N, C-alpha and C positions, 0 to 999 in steps of 0.2 A: 493699134499696131504694136507688135512686140518689139523689144529692143533689138533683137537680131535682124529683123526685117528692116527696121529703120537704119541700122548700121550698114546694111547691104546697099541701101539706096544712097546713103551719104558717101560710101566708098566709091560707088559708081560715079556719082557727081564729081568727087575729087579727081578720079581718074580722067574723066572727060576734060575737066578744067586744066589739069596738068598738061594735057595734049593741046590746049588752046581751043578746045571744042566747047565754047561757052554756051552755045544754044543747047547742045546735048546735055551739058552739065545742069542747066536750068530745067530742061525737060525732065531729067531724072528726078529732080526735087518735086516736080508736079505730081509724082506718085504718092507723096506723103499726104495723108488725110488732113483736112482743115484743122482738126483739133490738135494736131501735132506741130503745126507751123510756127507756134510761138516758142518752141524749144530753142535754147541758145545755139545748139549745134546747127540747126537748120538756118537760123538767122545769120550766123557767121558765114555759112556757105553762100547764102544769097548776097551778103555784103561783098564777099571776095569776088564773086562773079560780076556784080554790078560795077565794082571798081575796075576790074579787068577790062570791061567793055566801055568804060568811061561814062557810065550812066550816073552822073554825079548826083542828080536830084533824088533818084530812087535810092542810091547808096546812102545818101544823107539821112533819108527817112528811116531806112532799116538800121543804120548805125546808131541813130539817135534813140531808137527803141531799146537799145541795150545800155544806154547811159555811158558812163566812163569805163565800164567793165570790158575786159578782153581787148584792150588796145583801141577801143572805139573812139576815145577822145581824139586820138591822132587821125583816125580815118575821117571823123567829122571835120576836123580842121582842114584836111586835104580837100575834101569835097567842097567845103565853103570857099577855099582858095581857088579851086578850079572853076566853080560857078561864078565867082567874082571876076576872074580873068576872062571868062567867056562873055560876060555882060559888058565888059569894058572894051571889047574888040569892035 
């Protein structure tokens, strides 16, 4: 997939997410070929969507794959706190 096509998909996903249409935002990302899914820009979008829908376990996995880069240490911390809170309920 060329950079322009990828950017178009990412922008579409961002637009849906800004409107709170997280299912549509996720669906837009599904158009990205498997070999492109490990790109930082794609993972960041997935993490943002997963956090927005409070899918803490999946967000934690995705955020952890980026390590401490791109603010993911804070996202990881939030996910762990939310999961811990849910288990103590």
